[in-house]
PDB file of N, CA, C and O in Angstrom, chain B, residues numbered from 101:
ATOM      1  N   MET B 101       0.783  -1.468   0.005  1.00  0.00           N
ATOM      2  CA  MET B 101      -0.013   0.111   0.111  1.00  0.00           C
ATOM      3  C   MET B 101       0.729   1.586  -0.307  1.00  0.00           C
ATOM      4  O   MET B 101       1.899   1.738   0.044  1.00  0.00           O
ATOM      5  N   GLU B 102       0.469   1.997  -0.591  1.00  0.00           N
ATOM      6  CA  GLU B 102       1.189   3.345  -0.695  1.00  0.00           C
ATOM      7  C   GLU B 102       0.780   4.314   0.107  1.00  0.00           C
ATOM      8  O   GLU B 102      -0.445   4.372  -0.007  1.00  0.00           O
ATOM      9  N   TRP B 103       1.185   5.156   0.905  1.00  0.00           N
ATOM     10  CA  TRP B 103       1.239   6.277   2.034  1.00  0.00           C
ATOM     11  C   TRP B 103       0.751   7.361   1.221  1.00  0.00           C
ATOM     12  O   TRP B 103       1.359   8.408   1.446  1.00  0.00           O
ATOM     13  N   ASP B 104      -0.348   7.465   0.155  1.00  0.00           N
ATOM     14  CA  ASP B 104      -0.616   8.733  -0.354  1.00  0.00           C
ATOM     15  C   ASP B 104      -1.546   9.603   0.489  1.00  0.00           C
ATOM     16  O   ASP B 104      -1.961   9.265   1.598  1.00  0.00           O
ATOM     17  N   LEU B 105      -1.803  10.615  -0.052  1.00  0.00           N
ATOM     18  CA  LEU B 105      -2.826  11.503   0.759  1.00  0.00           C
ATOM     19  C   LEU B 105      -4.339  10.741   0.635  1.00  0.00           C
ATOM     20  O   LEU B 105      -4.758  10.491   1.766  1.00  0.00           O
ATOM     21  N   ALA B 106      -4.886  10.484   0.008  1.00  0.00           N
ATOM     22  CA  ALA B 106      -6.021   9.654   0.314  1.00  0.00           C
ATOM     23  C   ALA B 106      -6.219   8.076   0.735  1.00  0.00           C
ATOM     24  O   ALA B 106      -7.193   7.327   0.655  1.00  0.00           O
ATOM     25  N   ASN B 107      -5.011   7.912   1.168  1.00  0.00           N
ATOM     26  CA  ASN B 107      -4.942   6.546   1.841  1.00  0.00           C
ATOM     27  C   ASN B 107      -4.588   7.191   3.566  1.00  0.00           C
ATOM     28  O   ASN B 107      -5.040   6.677   4.589  1.00  0.00           O
ATOM     29  N   ILE B 108      -4.024   7.950   3.535  1.00  0.00           N
ATOM     30  CA  ILE B 108      -3.963   8.739   4.872  1.00  0.00           C
ATOM     31  C   ILE B 108      -5.260   9.542   5.271  1.00  0.00           C
ATOM     32  O   ILE B 108      -5.704   9.622   6.417  1.00  0.00           O
ATOM     33  N   VAL B 109      -5.727  10.046   4.291  1.00  0.00           N
ATOM     34  CA  VAL B 109      -7.305  10.810   4.764  1.00  0.00           C
ATOM     35  C   VAL B 109      -8.313   9.070   4.931  1.00  0.00           C
ATOM     36  O   VAL B 109      -8.909   8.974   6.004  1.00  0.00           O
ATOM     37  N   GLY B 110      -8.397   8.394   4.392  1.00  0.00           N
ATOM     38  CA  GLY B 110      -8.773   7.246   4.597  1.00  0.00           C
ATOM     39  C   GLY B 110      -8.885   6.432   5.944  1.00  0.00           C
ATOM     40  O   GLY B 110      -9.814   5.818   6.468  1.00  0.00           O
ATOM     41  N   MET B 111      -7.276   6.721   6.376  1.00  0.00           N
ATOM     42  CA  MET B 111      -6.845   5.797   7.545  1.00  0.00           C
ATOM     43  C   MET B 111      -7.769   6.843   8.711  1.00  0.00           C
ATOM     44  O   MET B 111      -8.456   6.297   9.575  1.00  0.00           O
ATOM     45  N   ALA B 112      -7.712   7.935   8.642  1.00  0.00           N
ATOM     46  CA  ALA B 112      -8.006   8.974   9.524  1.00  0.00           C
ATOM     47  C   ALA B 112      -9.894   8.826   9.647  1.00  0.00           C
ATOM     48  O   ALA B 112     -10.556   8.813  10.685  1.00  0.00           O
ATOM     49  N   GLY B 113     -10.256   8.756   8.609  1.00  0.00           N
ATOM     50  CA  GLY B 113     -11.730   8.398   8.723  1.00  0.00           C
ATOM     51  C   GLY B 113     -11.771   7.151   9.309  1.00  0.00           C
ATOM     52  O   GLY B 113     -12.534   7.158  10.275  1.00  0.00           O
ATOM     53  N   SER B 114     -11.264   6.108   9.111  1.00  0.00           N
ATOM     54  CA  SER B 114     -11.505   5.127   9.759  1.00  0.00           C
ATOM     55  C   SER B 114     -11.389   5.054  11.188  1.00  0.00           C
ATOM     56  O   SER B 114     -12.169   4.503  11.965  1.00  0.00           O
ATOM     57  N   ALA B 115     -10.161   5.768  11.486  1.00  0.00           N
ATOM     58  CA  ALA B 115      -9.821   6.084  13.321  1.00  0.00           C
ATOM     59  C   ALA B 115     -11.276   6.589  13.827  1.00  0.00           C
ATOM     60  O   ALA B 115     -11.959   6.154  14.753  1.00  0.00           O
ATOM     61  N   MET B 116     -11.523   7.627  12.939  1.00  0.00           N
ATOM     62  CA  MET B 116     -12.847   8.513  13.790  1.00  0.00           C
ATOM     63  C   MET B 116     -13.994   7.566  14.111  1.00  0.00           C
ATOM     64  O   MET B 116     -14.510   7.402  15.216  1.00  0.00           O
ATOM     65  N   MET B 117     -14.287   7.015  13.048  1.00  0.00           N
ATOM     66  CA  MET B 117     -15.324   5.621  12.859  1.00  0.00           C
ATOM     67  C   MET B 117     -14.937   4.660  14.070  1.00  0.00           C
ATOM     68  O   MET B 117     -15.787   4.583  14.957  1.00  0.00           O
ATOM     69  N   VAL B 118     -13.846   3.967  14.218  1.00  0.00           N
ATOM     70  CA  VAL B 118     -13.437   3.115  15.104  1.00  0.00           C
ATOM     71  C   VAL B 118     -13.543   4.067  16.600  1.00  0.00           C
ATOM     72  O   VAL B 118     -14.078   3.445  17.517  1.00  0.00           O
ATOM     73  N   ALA B 119     -13.187   5.196  16.866  1.00  0.00           N
ATOM     74  CA  ALA B 119     -13.140   5.869  18.103  1.00  0.00           C
ATOM     75  C   ALA B 119     -14.435   6.127  18.506  1.00  0.00           C
ATOM     76  O   ALA B 119     -14.638   6.378  19.694  1.00  0.00           O
ATOM     77  N   ALA B 120     -15.720   6.098  17.382  1.00  0.00           N
ATOM     78  CA  ALA B 120     -16.896   6.412  18.123  1.00  0.00           C
ATOM     79  C   ALA B 120     -17.321   4.901  18.173  1.00  0.00           C
ATOM     80  O   ALA B 120     -18.360   4.800  18.826  1.00  0.00           O
ATOM     81  N   TYR B 121     -17.046   4.166  17.888  1.00  0.00           N
ATOM     82  CA  TYR B 121     -17.806   2.740  18.236  1.00  0.00           C
ATOM     83  C   TYR B 121     -17.101   2.274  19.452  1.00  0.00           C
ATOM     84  O   TYR B 121     -17.717   1.468  20.149  1.00  0.00           O
ATOM     85  N   GLY B 122     -15.567   2.747  19.942  1.00  0.00           N
ATOM     86  CA  GLY B 122     -15.200   2.345  20.624  1.00  0.00           C
ATOM     87  C   GLY B 122     -15.834   3.117  22.012  1.00  0.00           C
ATOM     88  O   GLY B 122     -16.116   2.461  23.014  1.00  0.00           O
ATOM     89  N   TYR B 123     -16.026   4.651  21.935  1.00  0.00           N
ATOM     90  CA  TYR B 123     -16.919   5.341  22.917  1.00  0.00           C
ATOM     91  C   TYR B 123     -18.081   5.214  23.192  1.00  0.00           C
ATOM     92  O   TYR B 123     -18.532   5.685  24.236  1.00  0.00           O
ATOM     93  N   SER B 124     -18.999   4.400  22.121  1.00  0.00           N
ATOM     94  CA  SER B 124     -20.174   4.085  22.260  1.00  0.00           C
ATOM     95  C   SER B 124     -20.209   2.741  23.542  1.00  0.00           C
ATOM     96  O   SER B 124     -20.967   2.578  24.498  1.00  0.00           O
ATOM     97  N   ASN B 125     -19.378   2.170  23.187  1.00  0.00           N
ATOM     98  CA  ASN B 125     -18.810   0.917  24.058  1.00  0.00           C
ATOM     99  C   ASN B 125     -18.604   0.926  25.614  1.00  0.00           C
ATOM    100  O   ASN B 125     -18.962   0.127  26.479  1.00  0.00           O
ATOM    101  N   VAL B 126     -17.887   2.137  25.673  1.00  0.00           N
ATOM    102  CA  VAL B 126     -17.327   2.399  27.111  1.00  0.00           C
ATOM    103  C   VAL B 126     -18.082   3.813  27.959  1.00  0.00           C
ATOM    104  O   VAL B 126     -17.726   4.085  29.105  1.00  0.00           O
ATOM    105  N   VAL B 127     -18.784   4.356  27.480  1.00  0.00           N
ATOM    106  CA  VAL B 127     -19.490   5.515  28.169  1.00  0.00           C
ATOM    107  C   VAL B 127     -20.623   4.931  28.949  1.00  0.00           C
ATOM    108  O   VAL B 127     -21.224   3.916  28.599  1.00  0.00           O
ATOM    109  N   LYS B 128     -20.920   5.724  30.180  1.00  0.00           N
ATOM    110  CA  LYS B 128     -22.271   4.965  30.632  1.00  0.00           C
ATOM    111  C   LYS B 128     -23.580   6.227  30.072  1.00  0.00           C
ATOM    112  O   LYS B 128     -24.777   5.939  30.071  1.00  0.00           O
ATOM    113  N   THR B 129     -23.100   7.449  29.681  1.00  0.00           N
ATOM    114  CA  THR B 129     -23.901   8.180  29.403  1.00  0.00           C
ATOM    115  C   THR B 129     -23.578   8.937  27.879  1.00  0.00           C
ATOM    116  O   THR B 129     -22.789   9.882  27.899  1.00  0.00           O
ATOM    117  N   MET B 130     -24.128   8.561  26.689  1.00  0.00           N
ATOM    118  CA  MET B 130     -23.392   8.557  25.325  1.00  0.00           C
ATOM    119  C   MET B 130     -24.042  10.127  25.079  1.00  0.00           C
ATOM    120  O   MET B 130     -25.166  10.487  25.427  1.00  0.00           O
ATOM    121  N   ASN B 131     -23.028  10.939  24.390  1.00  0.00           N
ATOM    122  CA  ASN B 131     -23.015  12.227  23.864  1.00  0.00           C
ATOM    123  C   ASN B 131     -23.419  11.733  22.106  1.00  0.00           C
ATOM    124  O   ASN B 131     -22.545  11.275  21.370  1.00  0.00           O
ATOM    125  N   PHE B 132     -24.941  11.939  21.629  1.00  0.00           N
ATOM    126  CA  PHE B 132     -24.906  11.363  20.738  1.00  0.00           C
ATOM    127  C   PHE B 132     -24.862  12.232  19.539  1.00  0.00           C
ATOM    128  O   PHE B 132     -25.119  11.837  18.402  1.00  0.00           O
ATOM    129  N   VAL B 133     -24.450  13.692  19.928  1.00  0.00           N
ATOM    130  CA  VAL B 133     -23.855  14.656  19.132  1.00  0.00           C
ATOM    131  C   VAL B 133     -22.416  14.362  18.445  1.00  0.00           C
ATOM    132  O   VAL B 133     -22.010  14.445  17.286  1.00  0.00           O
ATOM    133  N   LEU B 134     -21.896  14.025  19.530  1.00  0.00           N
ATOM    134  CA  LEU B 134     -20.519  13.511  19.421  1.00  0.00           C
ATOM    135  C   LEU B 134     -20.148  12.421  18.591  1.00  0.00           C
ATOM    136  O   LEU B 134     -19.294  12.419  17.705  1.00  0.00           O
ATOM    137  N   PHE B 135     -20.991  11.353  19.031  1.00  0.00           N
ATOM    138  CA  PHE B 135     -20.854   9.807  18.424  1.00  0.00           C
ATOM    139  C   PHE B 135     -21.183  10.109  16.875  1.00  0.00           C
ATOM    140  O   PHE B 135     -20.449   9.756  15.953  1.00  0.00           O
ATOM    141  N   ASN B 136     -22.428  10.833  16.718  1.00  0.00           N
ATOM    142  CA  ASN B 136     -22.846  10.806  15.141  1.00  0.00           C
ATOM    143  C   ASN B 136     -21.976  11.844  14.369  1.00  0.00           C
ATOM    144  O   ASN B 136     -21.895  11.766  13.143  1.00  0.00           O
ATOM    145  N   LEU B 137     -21.364  12.756  15.027  1.00  0.00           N
ATOM    146  CA  LEU B 137     -20.295  13.543  14.379  1.00  0.00           C
ATOM    147  C   LEU B 137     -19.545  12.903  13.812  1.00  0.00           C
ATOM    148  O   LEU B 137     -19.484  12.814  12.586  1.00  0.00           O
ATOM    149  N   LEU B 138     -18.583  12.141  14.902  1.00  0.00           N
ATOM    150  CA  LEU B 138     -17.367  11.311  14.649  1.00  0.00           C
ATOM    151  C   LEU B 138     -17.417  10.462  13.189  1.00  0.00           C
ATOM    152  O   LEU B 138     -16.530  10.361  12.341  1.00  0.00           O
ATOM    153  N   ASN B 139     -18.848   9.858  13.206  1.00  0.00           N
ATOM    154  CA  ASN B 139     -19.232   8.785  12.446  1.00  0.00           C
ATOM    155  C   ASN B 139     -19.220   9.496  11.054  1.00  0.00           C
ATOM    156  O   ASN B 139     -18.680   8.834  10.168  1.00  0.00           O
ATOM    157  N   LEU B 140     -19.716  10.729  10.690  1.00  0.00           N
ATOM    158  CA  LEU B 140     -20.316  11.718   9.881  1.00  0.00           C
ATOM    159  C   LEU B 140     -18.917  11.969   9.499  1.00  0.00           C
ATOM    160  O   LEU B 140     -18.541  11.321   8.522  1.00  0.00           O
ATOM    161  N   VAL B 141     -18.157  12.669   9.980  1.00  0.00           N
ATOM    162  CA  VAL B 141     -16.753  13.372   9.565  1.00  0.00           C
ATOM    163  C   VAL B 141     -15.855  12.173   8.904  1.00  0.00           C
ATOM    164  O   VAL B 141     -15.162  12.292   7.894  1.00  0.00           O
ATOM    165  N   GLY B 142     -16.041  10.814   9.813  1.00  0.00           N
ATOM    166  CA  GLY B 142     -15.373   9.948   9.500  1.00  0.00           C
ATOM    167  C   GLY B 142     -15.534   9.071   8.062  1.00  0.00           C
ATOM    168  O   GLY B 142     -14.709   8.574   7.296  1.00  0.00           O
ATOM    169  N   SER B 143     -17.061   9.131   8.081  1.00  0.00           N
ATOM    170  CA  SER B 143     -17.585   8.517   6.503  1.00  0.00           C
ATOM    171  C   SER B 143     -16.944   9.417   5.579  1.00  0.00           C
ATOM    172  O   SER B 143     -16.272   8.995   4.638  1.00  0.00           O
ATOM    173  N   LEU B 144     -17.113  10.562   5.795  1.00  0.00           N
ATOM    174  CA  LEU B 144     -17.142  11.665   4.452  1.00  0.00           C
ATOM    175  C   LEU B 144     -15.428  11.442   4.180  1.00  0.00           C
ATOM    176  O   LEU B 144     -15.088  11.466   2.997  1.00  0.00           O
ATOM    177  N   LEU B 145     -14.567  11.271   5.003  1.00  0.00           N
ATOM    178  CA  LEU B 145     -13.419  11.356   4.822  1.00  0.00           C
ATOM    179  C   LEU B 145     -12.996   9.790   4.200  1.00  0.00           C
ATOM    180  O   LEU B 145     -11.919   9.677   3.616  1.00  0.00           O
ATOM    181  N   LEU B 146     -13.782   8.759   4.340  1.00  0.00           N
ATOM    182  CA  LEU B 146     -13.396   7.586   3.666  1.00  0.00           C
ATOM    183  C   LEU B 146     -14.176   7.972   2.478  1.00  0.00           C
ATOM    184  O   LEU B 146     -13.414   7.714   1.545  1.00  0.00           O
ATOM    185  N   ILE B 147     -15.425   8.513   1.919  1.00  0.00           N
ATOM    186  CA  ILE B 147     -15.770   8.630   0.884  1.00  0.00           C
ATOM    187  C   ILE B 147     -14.639   9.705   0.052  1.00  0.00           C
ATOM    188  O   ILE B 147     -14.245   9.488  -1.094  1.00  0.00           O
ATOM    189  N   TRP B 148     -14.363  10.489   0.606  1.00  0.00           N
ATOM    190  CA  TRP B 148     -13.093  11.208  -0.246  1.00  0.00           C
ATOM    191  C   TRP B 148     -12.147  10.160  -0.878  1.00  0.00           C
ATOM    192  O   TRP B 148     -11.882   9.929  -2.058  1.00  0.00           O
ATOM    193  N   SER B 149     -11.675   9.537   0.403  1.00  0.00           N
ATOM    194  CA  SER B 149     -10.470   8.717  -0.410  1.00  0.00           C
ATOM    195  C   SER B 149     -10.894   7.547  -1.445  1.00  0.00           C
ATOM    196  O   SER B 149     -10.192   7.201  -2.395  1.00  0.00           O
ATOM    197  N   LEU B 150     -12.193   6.976  -1.103  1.00  0.00           N
ATOM    198  CA  LEU B 150     -12.537   6.372  -2.110  1.00  0.00           C
ATOM    199  C   LEU B 150     -13.004   6.858  -3.462  1.00  0.00           C
ATOM    200  O   LEU B 150     -13.461   6.003  -4.221  1.00  0.00           O
ATOM    201  N   THR B 151     -12.953   8.105  -3.865  1.00  0.00           N
ATOM    202  CA  THR B 151     -13.364   8.719  -4.879  1.00  0.00           C
ATOM    203  C   THR B 151     -11.654   8.360  -5.635  1.00  0.00           C
ATOM    204  O   THR B 151     -11.667   8.437  -6.864  1.00  0.00           O
ATOM    205  N   VAL B 152     -10.501   8.056  -5.108  1.00  0.00           N
ATOM    206  CA  VAL B 152      -9.349   8.119  -5.506  1.00  0.00           C
ATOM    207  C   VAL B 152      -9.044   6.771  -5.759  1.00  0.00           C
ATOM    208  O   VAL B 152      -8.440   6.330  -6.737  1.00  0.00           O
ATOM    209  N   HIS B 153      -9.569   6.064  -4.678  1.00  0.00           N
ATOM    210  CA  HIS B 153      -9.269   4.349  -4.853  1.00  0.00           C
ATOM    211  C   HIS B 153     -10.820   3.831  -4.755  1.00  0.00           C
ATOM    212  O   HIS B 153     -11.472   3.598  -3.737  1.00  0.00           O
ATOM    213  N   PHE B 154     -11.078   3.759  -5.667  1.00  0.00           N
ATOM    214  CA  PHE B 154     -12.814   3.391  -5.453  1.00  0.00           C
ATOM    215  C   PHE B 154     -12.547   1.923  -5.384  1.00  0.00           C
ATOM    216  O   PHE B 154     -11.598   1.222  -5.737  1.00  0.00           O
ATOM    217  N   ASN B 155     -14.081   1.612  -4.624  1.00  0.00           N
ATOM    218  CA  ASN B 155     -14.204   0.259  -4.552  1.00  0.00           C
ATOM    219  C   ASN B 155     -15.728   0.481  -4.049  1.00  0.00           C
ATOM    220  O   ASN B 155     -16.067   0.919  -2.950  1.00  0.00           O
ATOM    221  N   LEU B 156     -16.596   0.061  -5.154  1.00  0.00           N
ATOM    222  CA  LEU B 156     -18.077   0.107  -4.996  1.00  0.00           C
ATOM    223  C   LEU B 156     -18.763  -0.398  -4.035  1.00  0.00           C
ATOM    224  O   LEU B 156     -19.715   0.311  -3.708  1.00  0.00           O
ATOM    225  N   ALA B 157     -18.582  -1.815  -3.178  1.00  0.00           N
ATOM    226  CA  ALA B 157     -19.066  -1.718  -2.091  1.00  0.00           C
ATOM    227  C   ALA B 157     -18.836  -1.302  -0.837  1.00  0.00           C
ATOM    228  O   ALA B 157     -19.583  -1.541   0.112  1.00  0.00           O
ATOM    229  N   SER B 158     -17.643  -0.573  -0.779  1.00  0.00           N
ATOM    230  CA  SER B 158     -17.083   0.019   0.124  1.00  0.00           C
ATOM    231  C   SER B 158     -17.684   1.567   0.004  1.00  0.00           C
ATOM    232  O   SER B 158     -18.134   2.111   1.013  1.00  0.00           O
ATOM    233  N   MET B 159     -17.670   2.233  -1.253  1.00  0.00           N
ATOM    234  CA  MET B 159     -18.591   3.179  -1.198  1.00  0.00           C
ATOM    235  C   MET B 159     -19.856   3.666  -0.854  1.00  0.00           C
ATOM    236  O   MET B 159     -20.227   4.691  -0.284  1.00  0.00           O
ATOM    237  N   THR B 160     -20.661   2.323  -1.515  1.00  0.00           N
ATOM    238  CA  THR B 160     -22.044   2.090  -1.104  1.00  0.00           C
ATOM    239  C   THR B 160     -22.097   2.369   0.423  1.00  0.00           C
ATOM    240  O   THR B 160     -22.819   3.252   0.885  1.00  0.00           O
ATOM    241  N   LEU B 161     -21.312   1.588   1.173  1.00  0.00           N
ATOM    242  CA  LEU B 161     -21.520   1.284   2.798  1.00  0.00           C
ATOM    243  C   LEU B 161     -21.257   2.582   3.162  1.00  0.00           C
ATOM    244  O   LEU B 161     -22.228   3.080   3.733  1.00  0.00           O
ATOM    245  N   GLU B 162     -20.377   3.276   3.058  1.00  0.00           N
ATOM    246  CA  GLU B 162     -19.797   4.706   3.419  1.00  0.00           C
ATOM    247  C   GLU B 162     -21.062   5.693   3.065  1.00  0.00           C
ATOM    248  O   GLU B 162     -21.335   6.564   3.891  1.00  0.00           O
ATOM    249  N   ILE B 163     -21.787   5.592   1.951  1.00  0.00           N
ATOM    250  CA  ILE B 163     -22.821   6.492   1.437  1.00  0.00           C
ATOM    251  C   ILE B 163     -23.824   6.416   2.818  1.00  0.00           C
ATOM    252  O   ILE B 163     -23.894   7.220   3.748  1.00  0.00           O
ATOM    253  N   VAL B 164     -24.597   5.103   2.589  1.00  0.00           N
ATOM    254  CA  VAL B 164     -25.373   4.687   3.603  1.00  0.00           C
ATOM    255  C   VAL B 164     -25.050   4.960   5.089  1.00  0.00           C
ATOM    256  O   VAL B 164     -25.891   5.169   5.963  1.00  0.00           O
ATOM    257  N   TRP B 165     -23.943   4.935   5.220  1.00  0.00           N
ATOM    258  CA  TRP B 165     -23.290   5.110   6.762  1.00  0.00           C
ATOM    259  C   TRP B 165     -23.417   7.171   7.209  1.00  0.00           C
ATOM    260  O   TRP B 165     -23.674   7.738   8.271  1.00  0.00           O
ATOM    261  N   THR B 166     -23.100   7.700   5.849  1.00  0.00           N
ATOM    262  CA  THR B 166     -23.225   8.780   5.886  1.00  0.00           C
ATOM    263  C   THR B 166     -24.608   9.527   6.289  1.00  0.00           C
ATOM    264  O   THR B 166     -24.752  10.197   7.312  1.00  0.00           O
ATOM    265  N   ILE B 167     -25.544   9.306   5.360  1.00  0.00           N
ATOM    266  CA  ILE B 167     -27.025   9.548   5.735  1.00  0.00           C
ATOM    267  C   ILE B 167     -27.343   9.097   7.098  1.00  0.00           C
ATOM    268  O   ILE B 167     -28.069   9.863   7.731  1.00  0.00           O
ATOM    269  N   ILE B 168     -26.895   7.842   7.786  1.00  0.00           N
ATOM    270  CA  ILE B 168     -27.313   7.313   9.097  1.00  0.00           C
ATOM    271  C   ILE B 168     -26.761   8.361   9.874  1.00  0.00           C
ATOM    272  O   ILE B 168     -27.525   9.136  10.450  1.00  0.00           O
ATOM    273  N   ALA B 169     -25.473   8.493   9.969  1.00  0.00           N
ATOM    274  CA  ALA B 169     -24.968   9.616  11.121  1.00  0.00           C
ATOM    275  C   ALA B 169     -25.435  10.610  10.821  1.00  0.00           C
ATOM    276  O   ALA B 169     -25.745  10.990  11.950  1.00  0.00           O
ATOM    277  N   LEU B 170     -25.935  11.813   9.819  1.00  0.00           N
ATOM    278  CA  LEU B 170     -26.338  12.677   9.207  1.00  0.00           C
ATOM    279  C   LEU B 170     -28.049  12.556  10.045  1.00  0.00           C
ATOM    280  O   LEU B 170     -28.375  13.210  11.036  1.00  0.00           O
ATOM    281  N   LEU B 171     -28.535  11.997   9.638  1.00  0.00           N
ATOM    282  CA  LEU B 171     -30.133  11.766  10.504  1.00  0.00           C
ATOM    283  C   LEU B 171     -30.012  11.888  12.196  1.00  0.00           C
ATOM    284  O   LEU B 171     -30.567  12.536  13.084  1.00  0.00           O
ATOM    285  N   GLY B 172     -28.884  10.808  12.084  1.00  0.00           N
ATOM    286  CA  GLY B 172     -28.622  10.906  13.927  1.00  0.00           C
ATOM    287  C   GLY B 172     -28.214  12.066  14.332  1.00  0.00           C
ATOM    288  O   GLY B 172     -28.789  12.492  15.334  1.00  0.00           O
ATOM    289  N   LEU B 173     -27.295  12.806  13.812  1.00  0.00           N
ATOM    290  CA  LEU B 173     -26.940  14.140  14.153  1.00  0.00           C
ATOM    291  C   LEU B 173     -27.949  15.256  14.151  1.00  0.00           C
ATOM    292  O   LEU B 173     -27.805  16.267  14.839  1.00  0.00           O
ATOM    293  N   ILE B 174     -28.961  15.045  13.369  1.00  0.00           N
ATOM    294  CA  ILE B 174     -29.963  16.169  13.085  1.00  0.00           C
ATOM    295  C   ILE B 174     -30.724  15.548  14.108  1.00  0.00           C
ATOM    296  O   ILE B 174     -30.792  16.380  15.013  1.00  0.00           O
ATOM    297  N   LYS B 175     -31.354  14.484  14.447  1.00  0.00           N
ATOM    298  CA  LYS B 175     -32.240  14.000  15.786  1.00  0.00           C
ATOM    299  C   LYS B 175     -31.123  14.504  17.212  1.00  0.00           C
ATOM    300  O   LYS B 175     -31.560  15.201  18.128  1.00  0.00           O
ATOM    301  N   ALA B 176     -30.174  14.179  17.182  1.00  0.00           N
ATOM    302  CA  ALA B 176     -29.139  14.701  18.818  1.00  0.00           C
ATOM    303  C   ALA B 176     -29.459  16.232  18.957  1.00  0.00           C
ATOM    304  O   ALA B 176     -29.885  16.792  19.967  1.00  0.00           O
ATOM    305  N   LEU B 177     -29.182  16.769  17.802  1.00  0.00           N
ATOM    306  CA  LEU B 177     -29.294  18.228  17.858  1.00  0.00           C
ATOM    307  C   LEU B 177     -30.598  19.194  18.289  1.00  0.00           C
ATOM    308  O   LEU B 177     -30.693  20.297  18.826  1.00  0.00           O
ATOM    309  N   ARG B 178     -31.476  18.283  17.815  1.00  0.00           N
ATOM    310  CA  ARG B 178     -32.978  18.598  17.749  1.00  0.00           C
ATOM    311  C   ARG B 178     -33.450  18.426  19.324  1.00  0.00           C
ATOM    312  O   ARG B 178     -33.922  19.294  20.059  1.00  0.00           O
ATOM    313  N   THR B 179     -33.202  17.162  19.587  1.00  0.00           N
ATOM    314  CA  THR B 179     -33.390  16.765  21.063  1.00  0.00           C
ATOM    315  C   THR B 179     -32.716  17.566  22.079  1.00  0.00           C
ATOM    316  O   THR B 179     -33.289  17.802  23.143  1.00  0.00           O
ATOM    317  N   LYS B 180     -31.398  18.057  21.801  1.00  0.00           N
ATOM    318  CA  LYS B 180     -30.412  18.636  22.440  1.00  0.00           C
ATOM    319  C   LYS B 180     -31.053  20.070  23.158  1.00  0.00           C
ATOM    320  O   LYS B 180     -31.215  20.310  24.354  1.00  0.00           O
ATOM    321  N   SER B 181     -31.389  21.028  21.808  1.00  0.00           N
ATOM    322  CA  SER B 181     -32.249  22.189  21.706  1.00  0.00           C
ATOM    323  C   SER B 181     -33.384  21.948  21.949  1.00  0.00           C
ATOM    324  O   SER B 181     -34.068  22.887  21.544  1.00  0.00           O
ATOM    325  N   ALA B 182     -34.087  21.047  22.482  1.00  0.00           N
ATOM    326  CA  ALA B 182     -35.550  21.020  22.785  1.00  0.00           C
ATOM    327  C   ALA B 182     -35.710  21.064  24.348  1.00  0.00           C
ATOM    328  O   ALA B 182     -36.832  21.052  24.854  1.00  0.00           O
TER     329      ALA B 182
END
């Protein structure tokens, strides 16, 4: 594997998503804004990386992950402001 910018960005995105998953498994009270924001930014970074090193299955997964994280973030922000 070549350590080009796309791979570095993709690895950063993966790290964010793994951090979100780990966070969700260790905290007693979850901050859904933080959780969904980490997932959203991580998936967007991976999508950017996949535009350089394309893989259809991974791109499909990341697009779905982005939509879910965006909907979760909107819900969390609405709940927080209510």
